[in-house]
N, C-alpha and C positions, 0 to 999 in steps of 0.2 A: 082027304085034309079036313079036319074039324075047323069050323069057323063059329065065331061069336060076334055079336054086336056090342059087347060090353067093353067099352073103353077103346083106346087107341091100340093097345096091345091085347091080343086075344088071351085066352084062358090062362089066369095066373097059376093053375094047378101044375103048369109045366115050367119049372124054374130054369134059369140059365145054368148051363154047365161050365164049371171053372177049371181051368188047368193052373197048377200053381208051382212055384219053386221057392223053397225056404219060407212057406207061409204066405207068399204074396201071389196074387193072381197074375199068371202070364198070358191067359187067353180067356176070352169070355165068349161062349157059344150060346145063342138063342135058339130054341127050338122053332120049327116051322110054325107052331101054333102061337108063338110069340111075335111073329113077324108084323110089321105095321099093316093095318088094313085100310088105312087112309093116307093120302098124301097131304103134306102141310103147305098151305097157301099163305105165304107171308104178305100178300097184298091185303089181307084183312088186318094186319098189325103195322103197317108202315106208318111212320110219323106224319107223312103227308102223302097225297095221291100221287101215283106213278104217272108222269107225263105221258099222254097217249101218243101213238103213231100219228104221222100227219103227211099230207102232201104238201109240197112247197106252195102250190097255188090251188085255189078251189077248182074243182072239175077235173083234176088229174086223175088217171085211172089207177093209180098204184094201190090205194086203200081197197078199192073194189077187187083188184087183182087177188089180194089175199084170200078172199072168199072163194076164188075160182081154183086156186092151187093148193091150199092148205085144208086139212081135215076139219069138218064142221065141229066135231067134238073138241078138237084141240083148240080151235078159235073160241069155243065157249069157255073152256078152261083158262085161255089166255086172259079173259076179262072177268073171271069169277071173283066174287067178293067173300065167299064162305071160307072160313078159316080151315076147314077140313073137306077134302074131296074123296069120296069113297073110291077105292080101287075095285074095280069089277072082279067078281070071283074068278072069272076066266083069266084075267091078267094076274091075279094072285097065284093061280095054278102054274102060269108060265114063269113066274118069279121062282116058285118052288122048284120047278124043273131046272131052272138056270142056276140053282144052288143058294138062293137066298133063305135065311139070313146069312150074312157073312160074318166071320169072326173078327173080333177086336183083340189085338195083341199088345202086351206090354213089352217094350223094346229093353228089357232088363240088360241084356248082354251089350247092347249099344250104349246104355247109360254107364255101365262099368268101363267100357272102352274109353268113353269120353271123360269119365271121372266127374260127372255132374251130379248134383243133388236133385236135379229136375226128374220128374217121372214122364216118360215118353210112351204114348199109346198111338198105335196106327191101325187104321181100318183097312181090310184086305179086299179092295175091290178088284184085285187080280184074280180072285176066285170066281171067274165066270167062264162059260163056254168059249168066249172069244178073248178073254184076258183083260177086259177092262169094264168100267162102270157104265159104258155107253149102252149096254143092254137094258138097263132100267127103263129108259125112254123108248128104245127101239121096240121092245116087246109091246109096250103100250100102244105106240103109234101104229105098228104093223097090225095089231088086233083091231084097233079102231078102223083102219083102212079096209081090212077084210070084211068087217061088220058093215061097212058103208057100201060094199059092192065093187070096190076098185079091184083091178087086176094087176097093177104094176105100181111100184113106188120108185121115185127118183130122189137122189140126194147128192151132196157133196161130201168130201172128206179131206182132212188135212193130213194128219199122222197115219190115218188108215183104220184106227179103232172104231170110229163111227160107221164107216162103210161096211166093215166087217160085221159089226153088231146088227146093222139093218138087214144085211143079207142073211144073217142067221135067223133073225126074228121073222123076216118075210117068208123064208123057207118053212118055218114051223106052221104058218097059217096059210100057205099056198099061194103066195104072191111072187111075182117077178120083181127083180131090183135092177135099177141102173145107177151106177156109181160114177160120178165125176171126181177124180182124184188129182189133187195138186201134183203137177208133173214132177217137180223137184224131189217128191217123196216116192210117188208111183214108180219111178225108174230105179230106185235102189232097194225098195222093200218087196222083192220078188215073191217071197214066200207068203207074206200077207195078201199080196195080190192074188196068188194061187188059192189061198183060203177063201177069199171072197167068191172066186169062181167056183170052188167046190161047193159052196152054199147056193150056187146057181146064179150069181150076180154077173151082169154085163158091166165091165169095168173100162173106163176111158180116162187116159191121161188128159188133165186139164191145164191149159186150154186145148180143146179137141176139135176136130173137123166136123163134129156131129151137130153143132149149134152155130147160129149166126154170130153169137158172142165169141165163141172159140175161133171160128174161121177168121174173123177180123183181126184178132190178136196174132194168130199164126202168120198172117200176111205181114204183119209188122216185124215179127220175130219168130222164126220157125223153131227155135229152141227156147221159147218163153218158159221160165220156170213155173209160172202159175202162182196162184194164191187162193186162200180160201174164199175171198170175195168173188173172185172169177168162177170158182167151182160152184158157188151158190147160184150165180147168174145162169150157168149152163143147166143146172138142175131145175131151176125155175122155168126156164125157156122150154126145156123138154117137157115138163109136166103140162105147161099151157098148150102144147101142141097136141096133146092126146087126152081125150075125155075119159079114158079108162085109167089114166095115171093120176097120181097125187104126189105131191112134194113133201117130204119129211125132213125136218131140220134137226141137227144133232146137238145144237147149243143155242145160246143167246136169248131165245124167246121164253116168256114166262111159263108156258106149259111144259117146256123141256126141263126147266129147273124144278118145277113142281114134281114131275115124275121122279127126279133124282133125289128128292128129300127122303126117300126110303133109307138112304145111306146115313144121313145125320140122325134120323129118328132111331134107327137101330143103334147108332153109336151112343146116343144120349141114354137110351135104355140100358145099354151094356155098362156104361160107366155108373149109372145109378145102382146097378146090381152089386158093384163093389165099392160103393160109397164114395165116388170120385166125381168131380165136375172140372172141366178144363179152365185154366186161366188163359191159355193161348190156343186158338184154333187156326190151323194152317193147311192150305192146299195150293197147288199150282193153279194158274188161271190163264186161259187163252180167250175163249168166248164166255166162259163161266159156268158150264154145266157141272163139272165135278166139284169146283169150289162151292157153288151154290147149293148143290145137293148135300154136301157135307156140312156147310156152315149155316145154311138158312135156319134150321130149327134152333141153333144156338143164338143166331142173330135175333130171332124172335124173342128169346129170353133177354138179350141185351136191350132191345127196344123197351122192354118192361122194367129195365133197372138193374139186371145183372152185370156184374163187371166181368167182361170177357174181351180179350184183344184178339182181333182177327187180322191175318197176314196173308195176302195173295202173292204167291211167288211167280215171277214172271222173267221173261228174257229181255235184254236190252235191244234185241231185234225187233220186238213188238210190245213196248211197255204202255199198253193202251190205257191203263189206269192212271198213267202219268201224263195223258193227253189232255185235250180239251173236253169239257162237259158241255155238249151241244147236240142239236139235231144233225143226223147224218144218215146216209144210206147204209144198209147192212151188206150190200153187194156191189161189185165193180161196175156193173152196167147200169146201175140205178133203176132196176126193175122194182125193187122193194120201196114202200114208203119210208120216210125218214123216222128214225127212232132217236129219242134223247138218250145219249149214252156218252161215256168217255171214249174218245176216238183220236186216231192219229190221221184220219182222212181215208175215205173208202177207196182211194186210188194210190195210197201210199205204197211205194216200193220197199219191200222189206227182204232183207238177206236171208235165204233159206238156212235153217238150223236143223239139227238132228231131232231136237224136241219140237218138231214142226206143228204139232197140235196147238202150240202156244203162239203161233204166228198168224194172228188175226188183228185187224185194224181197230177193233172196238170191243167193248166189254158189254155184257148183258145189261139192259136197262134197269133191272132190279138192283144188280150189283153196283151199277154206276150211281144210282140215286143214294144207296147206302154209303158208298165211298164219298159222294158229295156231302152227305150229312155227317161225316166224320166217324162212322163206325168201322171202316175197313182201312188198314194200312197196306202198303205194297212195297215190294222190293224187286228190282230188276237185276238179274245176274249177267255177267259178261257173255256176249254173243259167241265167244269161242267155245264155251260150255265145258272147258277143262275143270274149273272150280266145281261146278255142279256134278260132274261125273266122278270126280275124285271123292266127293261126299257120298255119292251113290255107292262107290266101291266100299267105303267104310261100312255102310249099311248092309251090303251083301255079305261081307266077311263076318259081320257080327250077328246078323239076323237070318241069313240064308236065303232071302227072297230077292229076286232080281226085278227092280222097278223099271217101267218103261221110261224113255228119256224125259218125257213130260213130268212124270211122277218123281224123277230124280230131283227136280226143282223143289217139290214138296219136302222131300227128305233132306235136301241141303239146307232149306230154311229152318226146318225143325232142329237139325244139328246145330246150326248157328245159334238158335235160341237157347238150346241146352248148354252150349259153351259159354254164352253170356250168363246163364245161371251159375256155372261153375265160377266165374269171375266175381259175381255179386253174392254168392252163397244163398241165392233165393231157391226155394224148393217148389217151383212152379209145376203144374200138371199141363203138359203140352200134348195136344191131340193133333194128329195130321192124317191126311188121306193118301194112301198109295192107290192111285186110281187105276193102274193097270200094270201088267207084267212086261218085261223086256225080252222075252224069248225070241221074238221076231225082229229084234233091234240090235243084235249082237255086233252087226257091222259098225254101228254107231259107237259102241263101247270100244271095239277093236281100234277104230280110227282115232278116237279122241284120247284114249288111254294107252294106245301103243301096245295092245295085247299081243 
């Protein structure tokens, strides 16, 4: 792989490849040499400082605990103020092996189906070895963990994409993986569970009998459905008990969103190649990793005066961006320090949904601050998910790609915006992220759509 330090995108001698229909670009493919070689850190451009993590009272151990269970390099990135963070060459090579850069597609057939004057562009994060965007930070964190001498990584997962991604990444760099998976999802996603194990991961339904947190909850309810906050607590407790293990988080924290900005950076470059810029940027949001990765490069432009609308598509089961903006814990057992974020409360009981990756009580602090400052809108779709999955069916039949249940929310929101453009006659450019594929989620489609 050829590298250069000239600019954000490497050697301009390698132009983007365009697929076209009727003279209009249908697909934009960047060459490996044009992939971003730096992550974008929006902390350098925020209109006001991001509120720092805190303990409720002086002397509490939670802030200190972060340094004991998280990767030192990730903690450094968590608080970095540089606008650009270089991507180590080894991680660039892992990205290349994982299929980056990913294509940007024009949803021309969907536009015709809807009869909209809007232009719809979607980023194909389903083109990864595990089928989702989660590999972008999994590869980075696993490489940093191996470089630091750890032997095992622990984590949580909700819908399963993050646990699969970390198991995959850890296998490439020679690490063991322990995954605590929200029980309500673990029990029906059998094939994804098998894929994690194929990558060598040890997988536990959460709450589990492996930890004090899990055992306490199981005593109260032996069939507890679990939540992402509970699984986070279990992964943290596990890492704290083993000096050779380190905890890796799949969403929420700054360094995770930082690693994911390769999505938005590629997308912005691809739109530039065809002379476009989005009027509306859309993605689904649970904790905030895929929304942040897709939107933050464009939000940086908005902070500096560019007119762009940002919409986070959520579920009424966990509409955290419609909660309170305040300090709260990131996990059920209160092992973490408090973060200032939009939250429903860290012990909020939330009904399981098929798009369970969106069922988290709080949104990332960066996303929350930008929401608080008026940069981000949100919509919450009905918890029965019929509306969302019907929109996803229209996308599948027009475009041919099967989105994950979480990504179906992004698709639904983009379609809704395109329909509004049909009603108003506006010719907006709408960019949305399809953060993963749904090949391991067909039971959800069968159940909700009656296939």
